[in-house]
Z-matrix of the N, CA and C atoms (Angstrom, degrees):
N
C 1 1.402
C 2 1.481 1 114.59
N 3 1.304 2 121.10 1 135.29
C 4 1.467 3 123.51 2 -176.46
C 5 1.526 4 109.02 3 -71.05
N 6 1.328 5 113.80 4 151.75
C 7 1.409 6 122.49 5 171.79
C 8 1.518 7 112.37 6 -85.64
N 9 1.310 8 118.57 7 141.00
C 10 1.457 9 120.45 8 178.63
C 11 1.522 10 108.81 9 -92.58
N 12 1.315 11 115.06 10 162.14
C 13 1.477 12 121.33 11 173.85
C 14 1.526 13 109.67 12 -58.70
N 15 1.299 14 119.06 13 -40.49
C 16 1.478 15 122.96 14 -178.07
C 17 1.568 16 107.42 15 -61.24
N 18 1.342 17 114.89 16 -42.36
C 19 1.483 18 118.16 17 179.76
C 20 1.499 19 110.92 18 -63.69
N 21 1.293 20 117.22 19 -40.23
C 22 1.468 21 123.39 20 178.80
C 23 1.500 22 109.50 21 -62.19
N 24 1.334 23 118.18 22 -46.34
C 25 1.412 24 124.21 23 -177.61
C 26 1.580 25 108.87 24 -65.50
N 27 1.363 26 115.67 25 -46.62
C 28 1.402 27 117.77 26 177.50
C 29 1.491 28 114.09 27 -58.13
N 30 1.318 29 116.40 28 -40.95
C 31 1.502 30 120.96 29 174.77
C 32 1.482 31 112.67 30 -60.74
N 33 1.352 32 117.47 31 -45.98
C 34 1.447 33 123.20 32 176.68
C 35 1.518 34 111.30 33 -58.12
N 36 1.378 35 114.77 34 -47.62
C 37 1.447 36 120.21 35 -178.18
C 38 1.570 37 113.22 36 -57.91
N 39 1.360 38 113.75 37 -33.36
C 40 1.457 39 119.22 38 -179.56
C 41 1.495 40 111.81 39 -72.60
N 42 1.361 41 117.97 40 -16.20
C 43 1.492 42 121.69 41 -175.43
C 44 1.473 43 113.21 42 -104.40
N 45 1.345 44 117.99 43 -25.44
C 46 1.481 45 119.73 44 -167.88
C 47 1.565 46 110.45 45 -107.98
N 48 1.259 47 114.83 46 161.83
C 49 1.479 48 120.62 47 176.47
C 50 1.508 49 107.14 48 -85.76
N 51 1.338 50 114.31 49 134.66
C 52 1.442 51 121.53 50 178.14
C 53 1.532 52 107.62 51 -118.52
N 54 1.330 53 115.10 52 132.37
C 55 1.485 54 117.29 53 177.63
C 56 1.525 55 108.15 54 -120.92
N 57 1.284 56 115.38 55 161.41
C 58 1.479 57 124.53 56 -178.23
C 59 1.529 58 109.88 57 -78.13
N 60 1.321 59 118.58 58 162.66
C 61 1.409 60 121.20 59 173.57
C 62 1.579 61 110.71 60 -61.97
N 63 1.312 62 115.21 61 -37.80
C 64 1.473 63 121.55 62 178.67
C 65 1.563 64 108.56 63 -60.09
N 66 1.321 65 119.18 64 -47.27
C 67 1.432 66 122.34 65 177.00
C 68 1.551 67 111.00 66 -61.82
N 69 1.323 68 115.78 67 -41.83
C 70 1.451 69 121.12 68 179.68
C 71 1.552 70 109.49 69 -62.50
N 72 1.308 71 118.20 70 -44.44
C 73 1.459 72 121.11 71 -178.48
C 74 1.572 73 109.38 72 -59.63
N 75 1.331 74 117.83 73 -35.44
C 76 1.466 75 120.80 74 178.28
C 77 1.512 76 110.34 75 -66.30
N 78 1.323 77 120.71 76 -20.57
C 79 1.412 78 123.79 77 -177.46
C 80 1.539 79 114.36 78 -92.28
N 81 1.336 80 116.95 79 -17.33
C 82 1.454 81 120.76 80 179.09
C 83 1.500 82 111.99 81 -60.03
N 84 1.339 83 113.52 82 127.01
C 85 1.465 84 121.90 83 179.98
C 86 1.507 85 116.60 84 87.30
N 87 1.312 86 116.44 85 -1.91
C 88 1.466 87 119.02 86 177.94
C 89 1.530 88 109.75 87 -72.35
N 90 1.331 89 115.81 88 139.12
C 91 1.454 90 120.59 89 -178.74
C 92 1.549 91 114.87 90 -61.89
N 93 1.328 92 113.92 91 -29.23
C 94 1.519 93 118.56 92 -173.35
C 95 1.576 94 111.42 93 -99.63
N 96 1.329 95 114.67 94 15.05
C 97 1.490 96 118.51 95 -179.12
C 98 1.464 97 109.20 96 -130.98
N 99 1.334 98 115.51 97 138.85
C 100 1.528 99 121.38 98 168.85
C 101 1.552 100 106.18 99 -120.18
N 102 1.310 101 114.39 100 126.07
C 103 1.435 102 120.23 101 176.62
C 104 1.547 103 104.91 102 -96.09
N 105 1.299 104 116.94 103 130.23
C 106 1.498 105 121.99 104 -172.29
C 107 1.514 106 109.72 105 -119.68
N 108 1.282 107 117.33 106 121.07
C 109 1.471 108 125.71 107 177.00
C 110 1.485 109 107.29 108 -92.10
N 111 1.372 110 121.24 109 118.21
C 112 1.453 111 123.43 110 -178.51
C 113 1.500 112 112.70 111 -104.28
N 114 1.314 113 118.02 112 11.66
C 115 1.441 114 121.98 113 -179.66
C 116 1.550 115 110.17 114 -70.77
N 117 1.322 116 112.69 115 161.23
C 118 1.474 117 117.37 116 172.78
C 119 1.503 118 109.87 117 -64.13
N 120 1.351 119 114.38 118 144.45
C 121 1.476 120 119.86 119 -177.63
C 122 1.554 121 112.96 120 -54.69
N 123 1.309 122 116.87 121 -30.83
C 124 1.507 123 119.12 122 176.69
C 125 1.489 124 112.44 123 -65.12
N 126 1.353 125 118.97 124 -30.34
C 127 1.451 126 123.61 125 175.28
C 128 1.515 127 109.57 126 -66.36
N 129 1.336 128 115.92 127 -41.82
C 130 1.447 129 120.76 128 179.37
C 131 1.531 130 109.94 129 -65.92
N 132 1.282 131 118.32 130 -41.38
C 133 1.486 132 121.93 131 -178.79
C 134 1.530 133 108.39 132 -64.26
N 135 1.297 134 115.01 133 -40.71
C 136 1.470 135 120.25 134 -175.39
C 137 1.528 136 114.90 135 -75.88
N 138 1.332 137 115.39 136 -37.33
C 139 1.491 138 120.41 137 -172.38
C 140 1.488 139 117.43 138 -119.75
N 141 1.369 140 117.05 139 -11.64
C 142 1.451 141 120.87 140 -174.25
C 143 1.526 142 110.90 141 82.95
N 144 1.350 143 115.14 142 -168.44
C 145 1.460 144 120.93 143 -177.39
C 146 1.518 145 111.03 144 -149.42
N 147 1.314 146 116.00 145 173.76
C 148 1.460 147 119.86 146 176.65
C 149 1.562 148 106.25 147 -68.82
N 150 1.333 149 115.06 148 133.23
C 151 1.499 150 117.00 149 -176.74
C 152 1.540 151 113.56 150 -50.88
N 153 1.347 152 113.44 151 129.11
C 154 1.435 153 118.04 152 176.15
C 155 1.554 154 114.44 153 84.03
N 156 1.345 155 115.81 154 -3.94
C 157 1.486 156 116.89 155 -175.46
C 158 1.575 157 110.99 156 -66.91
N 159 1.272 158 114.69 157 143.92
C 160 1.481 159 121.65 158 175.44
C 161 1.486 160 108.60 159 -87.56
N 162 1.297 161 120.42 160 135.26
C 163 1.465 162 123.13 161 -177.99
C 164 1.548 163 109.64 162 -95.91
N 165 1.280 164 117.02 163 122.78
C 166 1.453 165 126.22 164 176.71
C 167 1.503 166 108.48 165 -131.73
N 168 1.306 167 119.66 166 95.38
C 169 1.451 168 121.89 167 -175.49
C 170 1.571 169 108.58 168 -55.73
N 171 1.330 170 114.07 169 139.29
C 172 1.490 171 118.22 170 -175.91
C 173 1.500 172 111.94 171 -55.65
N 174 1.295 173 119.49 172 -35.05
C 175 1.418 174 121.36 173 -175.31
C 176 1.558 175 113.33 174 -69.49
N 177 1.345 176 116.06 175 -16.29
C 178 1.446 177 119.10 176 178.51
C 179 1.545 178 113.86 177 -107.64
N 180 1.302 179 114.88 178 -5.06
C 181 1.472 180 119.90 179 -171.12
C 182 1.539 181 116.39 180 -50.89
N 183 1.332 182 116.19 181 -52.74
C 184 1.472 183 118.82 182 -176.89
C 185 1.508 184 109.24 183 -62.23
N 186 1.318 185 117.37 184 -39.16
C 187 1.494 186 119.61 185 179.14
C 188 1.518 187 111.76 186 -65.85
N 189 1.278 188 119.05 187 -32.17
C 190 1.454 189 123.75 188 -179.26
C 191 1.518 190 112.72 189 -81.73
N 192 1.344 191 116.24 190 -30.80
C 193 1.450 192 120.35 191 -178.92
C 194 1.552 193 112.62 192 -81.46
N 195 1.291 194 116.66 193 -36.96
C 196 1.512 195 119.86 194 -176.60
C 197 1.561 196 109.66 195 -69.02
N 198 1.340 197 113.62 196 117.32
C 199 1.502 198 116.15 197 179.65
C 200 1.463 199 114.55 198 -65.29
N 201 1.317 200 117.44 199 -16.96
C 202 1.465 201 121.81 200 178.46
C 203 1.541 202 111.64 201 -86.72
N 204 1.284 203 120.02 202 -10.35
C 205 1.431 204 124.50 203 -179.75
C 206 1.524 205 111.92 204 -75.65
N 207 1.338 206 116.24 205 140.78
C 208 1.483 207 117.15 206 176.23
C 209 1.515 208 111.96 207 -67.77
N 210 1.349 209 120.14 208 -8.62
C 211 1.446 210 124.85 209 177.46
C 212 1.502 211 113.14 210 -102.32
N 213 1.327 212 118.45 211 4.56
C 214 1.503 213 122.72 212 -177.29
C 215 1.536 214 111.33 213 -50.54
N 216 1.325 215 114.15 214 137.82
C 217 1.475 216 121.06 215 179.27
C 218 1.513 217 108.90 216 -108.34
N 219 1.335 218 117.28 217 135.84
C 220 1.445 219 121.43 218 -176.30
C 221 1.539 220 111.58 219 -61.10
N 222 1.324 221 118.74 220 -27.86
C 223 1.450 222 121.77 221 179.95
C 224 1.514 223 111.67 222 -56.26
N 225 1.310 224 118.40 223 -30.93
C 226 1.469 225 121.86 224 -178.72
C 227 1.529 226 111.94 225 -90.48
N 228 1.290 227 117.25 226 -7.50
C 229 1.462 228 121.94 227 178.30
C 230 1.558 229 110.97 228 -105.92
N 231 1.320 230 117.66 229 7.22
C 232 1.471 231 121.98 230 -173.68
C 233 1.484 232 115.85 231 -76.43
N 234 1.352 233 117.06 232 -16.20
C 235 1.450 234 117.68 233 -175.36
C 236 1.530 235 113.69 234 85.31
N 237 1.300 236 115.96 235 -4.92
C 238 1.494 237 119.47 236 179.65
C 239 1.485 238 109.92 237 -75.07
N 240 1.316 239 116.33 238 160.07
C 241 1.495 240 121.77 239 174.54
C 242 1.534 241 103.96 240 -71.68
N 243 1.355 242 114.73 241 132.47
C 244 1.446 243 122.81 242 179.25
C 245 1.492 244 109.66 243 -109.14
N 246 1.353 245 116.92 244 123.50
C 247 1.425 246 123.60 245 -179.06
C 248 1.503 247 109.21 246 -114.99
N 249 1.327 248 120.33 247 110.00
C 250 1.412 249 124.29 248 -179.16
C 251 1.503 250 112.00 249 -89.60
N 252 1.358 251 116.56 250 150.86
C 253 1.455 252 121.21 251 169.30
C 254 1.478 253 111.15 252 -153.19
N 255 1.324 254 115.47 253 156.52
C 256 1.473 255 123.72 254 178.60
C 257 1.530 256 106.12 255 -135.02
N 258 1.306 257 121.06 256 -152.76
C 259 1.452 258 121.46 257 -179.51
C 260 1.525 259 113.21 258 -76.24
N 261 1.359 260 118.25 259 -38.63
C 262 1.441 261 120.20 260 -172.97
C 263 1.547 262 113.41 261 -134.06
N 264 1.268 263 118.10 262 -9.27
C 265 1.470 264 121.55 263 179.42
C 266 1.490 265 118.50 264 108.70
N 267 1.352 266 118.53 265 -6.26
C 268 1.420 267 119.87 266 178.17
C 269 1.528 268 113.41 267 -78.66
N 270 1.314 269 113.60 268 -52.48
C 271 1.515 270 118.06 269 178.80
C 272 1.527 271 110.83 270 -60.82
N 273 1.336 272 114.81 271 -37.00
C 274 1.492 273 114.38 272 -177.31
C 275 1.524 274 111.56 273 -73.38
N 276 1.370 275 116.75 274 -27.81
C 277 1.467 276 117.52 275 176.93
C 278 1.571 277 106.50 276 -66.56
N 279 1.301 278 118.33 277 -44.26
C 280 1.464 279 119.72 278 -179.91
C 281 1.529 280 109.85 279 -65.76
N 282 1.333 281 116.61 280 -37.02
C 283 1.451 282 118.76 281 179.90
C 284 1.541 283 111.50 282 -67.07
N 285 1.317 284 117.12 283 -40.26
C 286 1.431 285 119.72 284 177.40
C 287 1.490 286 113.01 285 -63.46
N 288 1.343 287 115.56 286 -41.65
C 289 1.423 288 118.73 287 177.99
C 290 1.557 289 111.01 288 -62.08
N 291 1.361 290 115.92 289 -44.39
C 292 1.444 291 118.13 290 -179.93
C 293 1.524 292 110.48 291 -64.08
N 294 1.342 293 121.09 292 -41.14
C 295 1.398 294 123.37 293 -179.82
C 296 1.524 295 110.50 294 -62.63
N 297 1.317 296 117.50 295 -39.30
C 298 1.469 297 121.32 296 176.91
C 299 1.501 298 111.71 297 -62.29
N 300 1.319 299 114.10 298 -42.37
C 301 1.488 300 118.87 299 177.48
C 302 1.514 301 113.46 300 -61.42
N 303 1.324 302 114.43 301 -25.06
C 304 1.501 303 119.75 302 179.87
C 305 1.533 304 110.55 303 -93.02
N 306 1.329 305 116.45 304 6.92
C 307 1.465 306 121.28 305 173.45
C 308 1.527 307 116.27 306 102.48
N 309 1.323 308 117.33 307 -2.71
C 310 1.450 309 119.75 308 179.05
C 311 1.511 310 107.69 309 -70.23
N 312 1.326 311 119.20 310 118.47
C 313 1.478 312 121.60 311 -170.05
C 314 1.536 313 111.89 312 -93.61
N 315 1.291 314 117.88 313 -50.98
C 316 1.444 315 123.81 314 -169.73
C 317 1.541 316 109.56 315 -93.56
N 318 1.332 317 115.63 316 74.81
C 319 1.423 318 122.75 317 -176.91
C 320 1.478 319 115.20 318 -140.69
N 321 1.341 320 115.17 319 155.22
C 322 1.483 321 120.85 320 178.43
C 323 1.496 322 106.54 321 -156.79
N 324 1.376 323 114.34 322 -175.24
C 325 1.459 324 117.80 323 176.19
C 326 1.531 325 108.87 324 -145.18
N 327 1.373 326 113.46 325 162.13
C 328 1.442 327 119.57 326 -172.10
C 329 1.526 328 109.34 327 -93.20
N 330 1.337 329 115.56 328 123.72
C 331 1.393 330 122.56 329 174.39
C 332 1.533 331 112.83 330 -63.98
N 333 1.338 332 118.00 331 125.14
C 334 1.431 333 122.69 332 178.76
C 335 1.514 334 110.84 333 85.80
N 336 1.310 335 118.95 334 -9.36
C 337 1.459 336 123.43 335 175.84
C 338 1.555 337 117.96 336 52.94
N 339 1.249 338 114.38 337 -151.56
C 340 1.492 339 119.24 338 -176.48
C 341 1.529 340 111.13 339 -65.36
N 342 1.321 341 116.44 340 -30.42
C 343 1.493 342 120.34 341 177.69
C 344 1.506 343 109.42 342 -59.26
N 345 1.329 344 121.07 343 -45.10
C 346 1.456 345 121.32 344 179.81
C 347 1.514 346 110.97 345 -74.89
N 348 1.350 347 118.36 346 -31.39
C 349 1.458 348 121.56 347 171.34
C 350 1.527 349 111.28 348 -55.36
N 351 1.333 350 115.92 349 -48.93
C 352 1.479 351 118.91 350 179.04
C 353 1.502 352 111.32 351 -64.31
N 354 1.355 353 117.59 352 -42.39
C 355 1.493 354 121.23 353 -178.36
C 356 1.527 355 110.66 354 -59.64
N 357 1.367 356 115.71 355 -35.02
C 358 1.430 357 121.51 356 179.54
C 359 1.538 358 111.92 357 -71.88
N 360 1.315 359 118.27 358 -12.61
C 361 1.460 360 121.80 359 179.90
C 362 1.514 361 114.20 360 78.46
N 363 1.337 362 117.86 361 19.78
C 364 1.437 363 121.59 362 179.84
C 365 1.572 364 112.04 363 -74.17
N 366 1.328 365 117.37 364 159.50
C 367 1.458 366 123.20 365 -178.85
C 368 1.530 367 110.38 366 -55.73
N 369 1.296 368 114.17 367 146.45
C 370 1.518 369 123.58 368 178.80
C 371 1.521 370 107.09 369 -129.96
N 372 1.278 371 117.06 370 131.32
C 373 1.446 372 122.48 371 176.19
C 374 1.507 373 109.51 372 -98.52
N 375 1.347 374 116.50 373 126.55
C 376 1.471 375 121.21 374 179.06
C 377 1.561 376 110.05 375 -67.89
N 378 1.348 377 114.32 376 147.67
C 379 1.449 378 119.29 377 178.15
C 380 1.555 379 106.04 378 -126.54
N 381 1.354 380 117.58 379 117.14
C 382 1.399 381 123.30 380 -178.12
C 383 1.531 382 112.03 381 -85.39
N 384 1.302 383 114.54 382 146.98
C 385 1.473 384 119.92 383 175.35
C 386 1.510 385 109.52 384 -67.16
N 387 1.410 386 113.35 385 138.84
C 388 1.486 387 115.33 386 179.82
C 389 1.478 388 110.52 387 -101.93
């Protein structure tokens, strides 16, 4: 029998640390934390992002996280705490699980994602089309 996306997300949620948007807000701007937006760039253009967040499109994440990959990005090798988010928390749960499988230890994701961030009325940084 095939696995559903919901089952995959539930499995990931049981393995990864999930933090609230309030806890995430307290981490914004800290030197030892990188907040990572994994949404599609069109979502960023349309809605903005958490101030200072690093954009890592979900489709490239494993390639950017894996230190053995020719596409590895230093941001994921920095030793900083990595906080992933997406629109609602499903993609970021899967991303956090994948990053952990690739050896990223100090990572978590934001419950409710950017949607809950907006609902809370927290600051949003505009992202212009390039």
